[in-house]
C-alpha positions in Angstrom: 77.3 3.5 -16.5 78.8 1.7 -19.3 80.0 3.5 -22.3 79.6 1.9 -25.6 82.4 2.3 -28.0 81.1 3.9 -31.0 82.9 2.5 -34.0 82.6 3.9 -37.5 82.4 1.2 -40.1 84.3 1.4 -43.3 81.2 2.2 -45.2 80.3 5.1 -43.0 83.8 6.4 -43.1 83.8 6.5 -46.9 80.3 8.2 -46.9 81.5 10.9 -44.6 84.7 11.4 -46.5 83.1 11.6 -49.9 80.3 13.9 -48.6 82.9 16.2 -47.2 85.1 16.2 -50.4 82.0 16.6 -52.6 80.8 19.5 -50.5 84.2 21.2 -50.6 84.3 20.8 -54.4 80.7 22.1 -54.9 81.5 25.2 -52.7 84.7 25.8 -54.8 82.6 25.7 -58.0 79.7 27.8 -56.8 81.8 30.6 -55.1 82.7 32.4 -58.3 79.2 32.1 -59.7 77.8 33.6 -56.5 80.4 36.4 -56.6 79.5 37.1 -60.2 75.9 37.3 -59.4 76.4 39.6 -56.4 79.1 41.9 -57.8 76.7 44.2 -59.7 74.5 44.6 -56.6 77.5 45.4 -54.5 78.8 48.0 -56.9 75.3 49.6 -57.6 75.5 51.4 -54.2 79.0 52.7 -54.6 79.6 56.4 -55.3 79.9 57.3 -58.9 83.1 58.5 -60.3 83.4 62.2 -61.2 85.5 63.4 -64.1 87.2 66.7 -64.4 86.0 68.6 -67.6 88.9 71.0 -67.5 86.8 74.0 -66.8 86.9 76.2 -63.7 83.8 77.7 -62.0 85.2 81.2 -62.8 85.0 80.5 -66.6 81.2 79.7 -66.5 78.6 82.2 -67.5 74.8 82.0 -67.8 75.3 81.3 -71.4 75.5 77.4 -72.0 78.7 76.2 -73.4 79.4 72.9 -74.8 82.3 71.0 -73.2 83.9 67.7 -74.4 85.5 65.5 -71.9 87.0 62.0 -71.7 85.7 59.2 -69.5 87.6 55.9 -68.9 85.5 52.8 -69.2 86.3 49.3 -67.8 84.6 46.5 -69.5 85.9 43.3 -68.0 89.4 43.1 -69.1 89.1 45.8 -71.7 89.8 49.4 -70.9 88.9 52.2 -73.2 88.3 56.0 -73.3 85.1 57.5 -74.5 84.5 61.1 -75.3 81.3 62.6 -74.0 79.8 66.1 -74.1 77.7 68.4 -71.8 76.1 71.8 -72.0 77.5 73.5 -68.8 76.4 76.8 -67.4 75.5 78.7 -64.3 71.8 78.6 -63.3 71.5 81.1 -60.5 74.0 80.1 -57.8 74.3 76.5 -59.0 76.3 74.9 -61.8 74.2 72.9 -64.2 75.3 70.4 -66.8 72.9 69.0 -69.4 73.2 66.0 -71.8 73.3 67.2 -75.4 71.3 64.1 -76.4 67.6 64.8 -77.5 65.2 62.7 -75.5 63.1 62.2 -78.5 65.3 60.2 -80.9 68.9 60.8 -79.7 70.0 63.5 -82.0 72.3 66.2 -80.7 70.8 69.4 -79.5 72.6 72.8 -79.7 72.1 76.1 -77.9 70.8 79.2 -79.8 70.8 77.7 -83.3 67.2 78.3 -84.0 66.7 81.8 -85.4 63.1 82.0 -84.2 64.0 80.9 -80.6 67.6 81.9 -80.0 67.4 81.4 -76.2 66.5 77.7 -76.3 68.2 74.3 -77.1 67.1 73.1 -80.5 67.2 69.7 -82.1 67.4 69.9 -85.8 66.2 66.3 -86.5 62.5 66.8 -85.7 62.5 70.5 -84.5 62.5 69.7 -80.8 62.9 72.5 -78.3 64.1 72.8 -74.8 64.1 75.7 -72.3 67.4 76.9 -70.9 67.1 74.6 -67.9 66.5 71.7 -70.1 62.8 71.2 -69.8 60.9 70.2 -72.9 58.6 72.7 -74.5 55.1 71.4 -74.9 53.9 70.9 -78.5 57.4 69.8 -79.7 58.4 66.2 -80.2 60.4 65.6 -77.0 58.2 64.1 -74.2 60.6 64.7 -71.4 63.4 67.1 -70.3 67.1 66.8 -71.2 69.1 64.4 -68.9 71.3 66.1 -66.2 74.8 65.3 -65.1 75.6 65.1 -61.4 77.9 68.2 -60.8 80.6 68.6 -58.2 82.8 71.6 -57.7 86.3 70.9 -56.0 88.9 73.5 -55.5 87.2 75.7 -58.1 87.1 73.0 -60.8 84.0 71.4 -62.3 83.6 67.6 -62.1 80.7 65.7 -63.7 79.4 62.3 -62.6 76.7 60.1 -64.0 73.8 61.2 -66.0 70.3 61.2 -64.4 67.1 61.0 -66.3 64.5 63.5 -65.4 60.7 63.1 -65.8 
């Protein structure tokens, strides 16, 4: 059998070279864009960060107490601290932490400030009321319960995670 020598012409060589270099440059330009698009999806499945609220499990009672705590936020290159609040109490054997933000219009709810209903959360903006466990009372403006924090107890100290919306 005879083997033909396969010679590459100058035109084919330049075509192959320019295609390779162009592909390499396109991949270099597209890689950061693909990474930026996929980054939120990769982080969404990550565990949420829990923050200590400086309160031990022994300091809790069945009476809700308001606790202010600081969360560090990373926004691109900017890092800041934000103060948040929660109503923390013991609900049977579990520790419960409720958001103090009314689900009606975003006012701040307080525990036991309504003279007619002292054992409820009360929103003074539109007279919204919530049960002790955060469920909204029918016939009042809020249409859903107070949001609840993820709670974790480590070494007797209470840590709060992200806020979850309840229906």
